[in-house]
PASEBA-1860 file (N, C-alpha, C; in nm, 3 decimals):
! residues 191
1> XXXXXXXX> 19.134/0.172/23.182/19.075/0.087/23.288/19.153/-0.043/23.292 ~ 19.138/-0.115/23.404/19.206/-0.242/23.427/19.105/-0.343/23.481 ~ 19.137/-0.471/23.462/19.051/-0.576/23.515/19.137/-0.692/23.556 ~ 19.092/-0.781/23.642/19.164/-0.899/23.676/19.212/-0.904/23.819 ~ 19.206/-0.788/23.883/19.253/-0.786/24.027/19.145/-0.853/24.115 ~ 19.187/-0.896/24.229/19.096/-0.961/24.327/19.169/-1.056/24.417 ~ 19.095/-1.150/24.478/19.151/-1.248/24.574/19.172/-1.381/24.501 ~ 19.293/-1.433/24.508/19.325/-1.559/24.444/19.391/-1.654/24.546
9> XXXXXXXX> 19.378/-1.786/24.523/19.448/-1.878/24.607/19.593/-1.896/24.552 ~ 19.682/-1.928/24.637/19.824/-1.952/24.596/19.826/-2.066/24.490 ~ 19.906/-2.038/24.384/19.916/-2.138/24.277/19.817/-2.120/24.159 ~ 19.710/-2.037/24.185/19.617/-2.007/24.075/19.677/-1.921/23.970 ~ 19.627/-1.930/23.848/19.667/-1.840/23.741/19.583/-1.713/23.748 ~ 19.647/-1.600/23.730/19.577/-1.469/23.733/19.613/-1.395/23.602 ~ 19.512/-1.341/23.537/19.536/-1.258/23.420/19.482/-1.119/23.449 ~ 19.568/-1.021/23.445/19.520/-0.880/23.456/19.522/-0.821/23.316
17> XXXXXXXX> 19.427/-0.735/23.288/19.420/-0.678/23.154/19.405/-0.527/23.167 ~ 19.480/-0.457/23.078/19.473/-0.311/23.072/19.399/-0.269/22.941 ~ 19.311/-0.176/22.956/19.234/-0.126/22.842/19.266/0.027/22.826 ~ 19.324/0.064/22.716/19.360/0.205/22.692/19.236/0.281/22.644 ~ 19.215/0.396/22.704/19.104/0.485/22.661/19.151/0.555/22.534 ~ 19.054/0.618/22.465/19.081/0.695/22.342/19.183/0.802/22.373 ~ 19.283/0.810/22.290/19.389/0.911/22.305/19.507/0.864/22.387 ~ 19.508/0.738/22.432/19.612/0.685/22.515/19.662/0.549/22.460
25> XXXXXXXX> 19.785/0.515/22.487/19.842/0.384/22.457/19.891/0.318/22.585 ~ 19.867/0.189/22.597/19.922/0.113/22.707/20.072/0.095/22.686 ~ 20.153/0.114/22.792/20.297/0.097/22.780/20.347/-0.032/22.852 ~ 20.305/-0.048/22.980/20.354/-0.165/23.053/20.286/-0.178/23.191 ~ 20.305/-0.295/23.249/20.265/-0.322/23.385/20.389/-0.307/23.473 ~ 20.377/-0.235/23.588/20.493/-0.223/23.680/20.448/-0.265/23.818 ~ 20.549/-0.309/23.896/20.531/-0.344/24.039/20.643/-0.281/24.112 ~ 20.619/-0.192/24.211/20.723/-0.121/24.288/20.813/-0.045/24.188
33> XXXXXXXX> 20.762/0.007/24.079/20.835/0.082/23.986/20.921/0.004/23.886 ~ 20.912/-0.130/23.894/20.982/-0.219/23.803/20.885/-0.274/23.699 ~ 20.927/-0.274/23.570/20.842/-0.333/23.467/20.838/-0.483/23.479 ~ 20.713/-0.535/23.484/20.697/-0.682/23.494/20.639/-0.741/23.365 ~ 20.573/-0.659/23.284/20.522/-0.706/23.156/20.493/-0.590/23.067 ~ 20.518/-0.609/22.934/20.482/-0.510/22.835/20.356/-0.543/22.757 ~ 20.293/-0.652/22.799/20.165/-0.698/22.733/20.044/-0.647/22.814 ~ 19.946/-0.600/22.741/19.824/-0.549/22.805/19.758/-0.661/22.885
41> XXXXXXXX> 19.765/-0.786/22.839/19.716/-0.904/22.911/19.835/-0.973/22.978 ~ 19.846/-0.964/23.110/19.960/-1.018/23.183/19.911/-1.134/23.272 ~ 19.962/-1.252/23.242/19.923/-1.372/23.312/20.042/-1.421/23.396 ~ 20.013/-1.458/23.522/20.120/-1.507/23.611/20.053/-1.609/23.713 ~ 20.141/-1.680/23.779/20.097/-1.772/23.883/20.108/-1.694/24.018 ~ 20.003/-1.700/24.095/19.991/-1.628/24.221/20.080/-1.699/24.327 ~ 20.172/-1.621/24.382/20.261/-1.674/24.486/20.260/-1.582/24.609 ~ 20.182/-1.478/24.604/20.176/-1.381/24.721/20.095/-1.260/24.675
49> XXXXXXXX> 20.084/-1.165/24.768/20.014/-1.041/24.736/20.097/-0.957/24.639 ~ 20.030/-0.894/24.542/20.099/-0.809/24.447/20.018/-0.684/24.424 ~ 20.090/-0.581/24.394/20.028/-0.454/24.360/20.084/-0.410/24.225 ~ 19.997/-0.422/24.120/20.039/-0.401/23.983/19.979/-0.266/23.933 ~ 20.055/-0.193/23.852/20.010/-0.066/23.800/20.020/-0.071/23.646 ~ 19.908/-0.040/23.579/19.904/-0.028/23.432/19.946/0.115/23.400 ~ 20.045/0.130/23.310/20.096/0.259/23.273/20.053/0.291/23.131 ~ 20.013/0.414/23.109/19.964/0.463/22.977/20.038/0.588/22.941
57> XXXXXXXX> 20.044/0.619/22.812/20.100/0.746/22.760/19.998/0.806/22.666 ~ 20.001/0.936/22.653/19.912/1.002/22.560/19.958/0.966/22.418 ~ 19.859/0.924/22.331/19.895/0.897/22.191/19.947/1.020/22.120 ~ 20.051/1.002/22.041/20.097/1.112/21.961/20.007/1.128/21.839 ~ 19.992/1.250/21.795/19.916/1.286/21.680/19.995/1.368/21.590 ~ 19.951/1.399/21.471/20.020/1.493/21.380/20.020/1.630/21.445 ~ 20.118/1.714/21.422/20.123/1.846/21.484/20.012/1.940/21.435 ~ 19.993/2.050/21.505/19.899/2.152/21.466/19.976/2.277/21.425
65> XXXXXXXX> 19.942/2.331/21.307/20.012/2.444/21.254/19.914/2.544/21.187 ~ 19.947/2.670/21.199/19.864/2.779/21.135/19.951/2.850/21.032 ~ 19.887/2.905/20.931/19.957/2.978/20.823/19.946/3.123/20.844 ~ 20.057/3.197/20.827/20.060/3.343/20.847/20.034/3.412/20.710 ~ 19.993/3.536/20.716/19.973/3.617/20.601/20.109/3.640/20.530 ~ 20.110/3.636/20.400/20.235/3.658/20.319/20.265/3.805/20.315 ~ 20.396/3.840/20.336/20.441/3.977/20.339/20.558/3.999/20.246 ~ 20.607/4.124/20.238/20.723/4.160/20.157/20.717/4.105/20.013
73> XXXXXXXX> 20.604/4.123/19.948/20.577/4.066/19.816/20.646/4.155/19.713 ~ 20.728/4.092/19.626/20.788/4.162/19.514/20.743/4.083/19.388 ~ 20.815/4.110/19.279/20.782/4.044/19.154/20.821/3.893/19.157 ~ 20.931/3.865/19.231/20.984/3.726/19.230/21.008/3.667/19.369 ~ 20.981/3.740/19.475/21.001/3.687/19.612/20.885/3.728/19.703 ~ 20.873/3.659/19.816/20.775/3.695/19.920/20.816/3.622/20.044 ~ 20.764/3.663/20.159/20.794/3.603/20.292/20.663/3.540/20.341 ~ 20.668/3.410/20.366/20.559/3.333/20.423/20.599/3.280/20.559
81> XXXXXXXX> 20.508/3.216/20.628/20.545/3.161/20.757/20.423/3.095/20.821 ~ 20.444/3.064/20.951/20.337/2.996/21.026/20.375/2.985/21.168 ~ 20.295/2.907/21.241/20.315/2.886/21.384/20.277/2.743/21.417 ~ 20.372/2.665/21.465/20.344/2.529/21.515/20.293/2.544/21.657 ~ 20.163/2.526/21.678/20.104/2.549/21.809/20.102/2.427/21.897 ~ 20.118/2.307/21.836/20.123/2.185/21.913/20.211/2.086/21.838 ~ 20.298/2.015/21.913/20.380/1.911/21.841/20.308/1.774/21.834 ~ 20.184/1.764/21.889/20.109/1.643/21.885/20.160/1.532/21.975
89> XXXXXXXX> 20.256/1.566/22.063/20.313/1.462/22.153/20.437/1.394/22.095 ~ 20.480/1.439/21.981/20.601/1.387/21.914/20.684/1.503/21.860 ~ 20.813/1.495/21.858/20.902/1.603/21.813/20.872/1.643/21.669 ~ 20.857/1.771/21.647/20.845/1.823/21.513/20.983/1.827/21.448 ~ 21.005/1.750/21.346/21.133/1.731/21.280/21.153/1.831/21.164 ~ 21.047/1.885/21.115/21.056/1.990/21.004/20.934/2.075/21.003 ~ 20.953/2.204/20.977/20.841/2.296/20.963/20.876/2.395/20.853 ~ 20.778/2.445/20.781/20.803/2.536/20.674/20.675/2.573/20.603
97> XXXXXXXX> 20.692/2.616/20.475/20.574/2.650/20.392/20.591/2.582/20.256 ~ 20.475/2.559/20.193/20.473/2.513/20.054/20.382/2.604/19.975 ~ 20.413/2.619/19.846/20.337/2.712/19.759/20.320/2.656/19.623 ~ 20.217/2.706/19.557/20.183/2.664/19.422/20.090/2.761/19.355 ~ 20.076/2.756/19.226/19.976/2.837/19.155/19.841/2.769/19.156 ~ 19.837/2.646/19.215/19.714/2.571/19.231/19.679/2.562/19.380 ~ 19.552/2.541/19.411/19.505/2.530/19.549/19.569/2.411/19.618 ~ 19.575/2.414/19.750/19.621/2.310/19.842/19.763/2.255/19.804
105> XXXXXXXX> 19.860/2.346/19.811/19.999/2.303/19.783/20.047/2.204/19.893 ~ 20.139/2.113/19.858/20.192/2.013/19.955/20.345/2.017/19.948 ~ 20.410/1.944/20.043/20.555/1.939/20.041/20.611/1.862/19.927 ~ 20.528/1.794/19.845/20.579/1.724/19.729/20.607/1.826/19.614 ~ 20.561/1.950/19.629/20.587/2.057/19.537/20.688/2.157/19.587 ~ 20.673/2.286/19.549/20.762/2.388/19.598/20.745/2.406/19.748 ~ 20.852/2.400/19.822/20.848/2.419/19.966/20.982/2.463/20.021 ~ 20.985/2.525/20.133/21.107/2.561/20.201/21.084/2.548/20.352
113> XXXXXXXX> 21.185/2.500/20.422/21.170/2.479/20.566/21.250/2.574/20.652 ~ 21.212/2.587/20.775/21.278/2.672/20.870/21.276/2.610/21.007 ~ 21.365/2.518/21.038/21.382/2.466/21.167/21.292/2.351/21.208 ~ 21.287/2.326/21.338/21.214/2.216/21.403/21.142/2.274/21.526 ~ 21.058/2.186/21.584/20.994/2.224/21.711/20.869/2.313/21.692 ~ 20.819/2.361/21.803/20.704/2.444/21.799/20.741/2.593/21.789 ~ 20.642/2.678/21.767/20.667/2.821/21.764/20.649/2.879/21.624 ~ 20.665/3.013/21.616/20.648/3.086/21.493/20.778/3.078/21.408
121> XXXXXXXX> 20.755/3.090/21.277/20.869/3.088/21.184/20.833/3.163/21.057 ~ 20.939/3.205/20.982/20.916/3.265/20.852/21.011/3.203/20.752 ~ 20.974/3.204/20.626/21.054/3.145/20.514/21.041/3.240/20.397 ~ 21.149/3.258/20.319/21.142/3.337/20.198/21.118/3.244/20.083 ~ 21.020/3.283/19.999/20.994/3.217/19.871/21.066/3.294/19.765 ~ 21.130/3.224/19.673/21.200/3.296/19.563/21.173/3.221/19.429 ~ 21.214/3.284/19.320/21.186/3.225/19.194/21.042/3.232/19.147 ~ 20.968/3.326/19.205/20.827/3.342/19.173/20.813/3.415/19.040
129> XXXXXXXX> 20.698/3.407/18.977/20.669/3.473/18.850/20.589/3.600/18.878 ~ 20.627/3.710/18.816/20.562/3.839/18.835/20.411/3.829/18.798 ~ 20.330/3.909/18.869/20.187/3.924/18.842/20.114/3.788/18.836 ~ 20.144/3.703/18.938/20.088/3.569/18.940/20.031/3.543/19.079 ~ 19.917/3.477/19.088/19.854/3.442/19.218/19.911/3.313/19.261 ~ 19.954/3.307/19.391/20.010/3.187/19.451/19.927/3.150/19.576 ~ 19.923/3.021/19.604/19.856/2.968/19.723/19.963/2.910/19.815 ~ 19.948/2.941/19.942/20.053/2.900/20.042/19.989/2.831/20.157
137> XXXXXXXX> 20.058/2.728/20.212/20.020/2.663/20.336/20.144/2.635/20.420 ~ 20.134/2.663/20.550/20.239/2.621/20.640/20.227/2.472/20.662 ~ 20.339/2.406/20.700/20.333/2.262/20.726/20.427/2.231/20.849 ~ 20.398/2.121/20.910/20.483/2.068/21.018/20.480/1.916/21.013 ~ 20.597/1.851/21.036/20.610/1.708/21.028/20.660/1.651/21.161 ~ 20.589/1.548/21.214/20.646/1.470/21.322/20.631/1.318/21.288 ~ 20.660/1.231/21.379/20.657/1.087/21.348/20.522/1.037/21.312 ~ 20.417/1.112/21.342/20.280/1.070/21.311/20.231/1.118/21.175
145> XXXXXXXX> 20.302/1.213/21.113/20.263/1.260/20.981/20.292/1.407/20.955 ~ 20.235/1.451/20.846/20.248/1.595/20.807/20.117/1.667/20.822 ~ 20.115/1.783/20.885/19.993/1.862/20.898/20.010/1.994/20.822 ~ 19.906/2.045/20.774/19.904/2.173/20.698/19.817/2.272/20.767 ~ 19.857/2.404/20.759/19.773/2.511/20.805/19.673/2.543/20.697 ~ 19.589/2.640/20.724/19.492/2.684/20.626/19.560/2.753/20.506 ~ 19.497/2.760/20.394/19.557/2.813/20.271/19.535/2.965/20.272 ~ 19.642/3.044/20.237/19.631/3.182/20.208/19.683/3.208/20.066
153> XXXXXXXX> 19.640/3.320/20.007/19.688/3.349/19.870/19.744/3.488/19.867 ~ 19.820/3.512/19.766/19.882/3.646/19.737/19.912/3.653/19.588 ~ 19.926/3.775/19.541/19.965/3.794/19.401/20.096/3.872/19.395 ~ 20.192/3.825/19.323/20.321/3.889/19.310/20.302/4.022/19.233 ~ 20.395/4.113/19.257/20.389/4.242/19.188/20.410/4.220/19.040 ~ 20.347/4.310/18.966/20.361/4.299/18.818/20.503/4.349/18.774 ~ 20.549/4.294/18.665/20.679/4.340/18.604/20.664/4.482/18.561 ~ 20.758/4.569/18.587/20.752/4.708/18.543/20.862/4.733/18.441
161> XXXXXXXX> 20.833/4.827/18.351/20.927/4.866/18.246/20.932/5.019/18.241 ~ 21.047/5.070/18.200/21.063/5.213/18.182/21.059/5.248/18.036 ~ 20.972/5.340/18.003/20.958/5.387/17.865/21.023/5.531/17.859 ~ 21.126/5.538/17.779/21.197/5.667/17.768/21.165/5.727/17.628 ~ 21.122/5.854/17.635/21.093/5.929/17.506/21.183/6.050/17.496 ~ 21.218/6.085/17.373/21.301/6.209/17.355/21.275/6.265/17.213 ~ 21.309/6.386/17.199/21.290/6.453/17.065/21.427/6.461/16.999 ~ 21.426/6.446/16.865/21.550/6.453/16.790/21.526/6.541/16.664
169> XXXXXXXX> 21.588/6.649/16.652/21.673/6.715/16.750/21.589/6.760/16.868 ~ 21.660/6.786/16.978/21.591/6.819/17.101/21.510/6.947/17.093 ~ 21.543/7.037/17.005/21.469/7.161/16.989/21.362/7.147/16.878 ~ 21.344/7.022/16.827/21.252/7.000/16.714/21.109/6.989/16.763 ~ 21.079/6.969/16.892/20.943/6.954/16.942/20.941/6.900/17.081 ~ 20.824/6.872/17.127/20.806/6.816/17.264/20.751/6.679/17.253 ~ 20.779/6.603/17.359/20.724/6.465/17.369/20.668/6.445/17.507 ~ 20.579/6.347/17.519/20.520/6.312/17.651/20.483/6.165/17.649
177> XXXXXXXX> 20.458/6.108/17.769/20.411/5.970/17.781/20.516/5.875/17.837 ~ 20.638/5.923/17.851/20.740/5.835/17.907/20.718/5.811/18.057 ~ 20.777/5.708/18.108/20.761/5.684/18.255/20.774/5.529/18.281 ~ 20.727/5.491/18.399/20.730/5.354/18.441/20.593/5.291/18.427 ~ 20.583/5.176/18.366/20.455/5.113/18.339/20.465/4.967/18.377 ~ 20.352/4.910/18.422/20.342/4.768/18.452/20.322/4.687/18.325 ~ 20.374/4.564/18.324/20.351/4.480/18.210/20.201/4.466/18.178 ~ 20.166/4.481/18.053/20.027/4.471/18.011/19.953/4.602/18.017
185> XXXXXXX> 20.012/4.708/18.077/19.947/4.836/18.085/19.955/4.910/17.950 ~ 19.854/4.987/17.915/19.860/5.066/17.789/19.949/5.188/17.810 ~ 20.026/5.227/17.711/20.114/5.342/17.713/20.094/5.419/17.584 ~ 20.071/5.551/17.595/20.060/5.637/17.477/20.168/5.737/17.485 ~ 20.251/5.745/17.379/20.355/5.846/17.371/20.305/5.945/17.262 ~ 20.339/6.072/17.290/20.288/6.182/17.201/20.403/6.271/17.165 ~ 20.412/6.304/17.031/20.515/6.394/16.984/20.443/6.518/16.940
END
């Protein structure tokens, strides 16, 4: 909204004031497309008729981002991602994912980025520990701050080992129980 317009006598002082609504910032006063003041309170001496326009811009906010389900999970790697659905009115300068074995991971810990701007993205996590639960959040950064998507979790695949059994001499008897086992799994070999 604006105030201060009206009828004035020549030589009088006039102050026009611009009030920004929630979600907007005042930028300047213009007359015939030319900036006449960058102050919300503009005072001048009346010398003739004037038509002043208060200009506003939408306030920038932190971006909006969602977290995708983690896929391609192995013992030490996984693919995470997200979608920057709004830049908040300011350019997204970094987007990616962060992960931890604790809830609510942030970019101050393990993280990897993939580009800028809005839209969907994926990132590979590496150096993970087998058979471990991780928590992941997508993030996006603009001039107003860092936003995080909701948290998702996944568990890496367990380490596997091959147990090989054989008889010596080979015609001395039979053996069983060999094969591939996950770490921590019980294995019984029989001769």
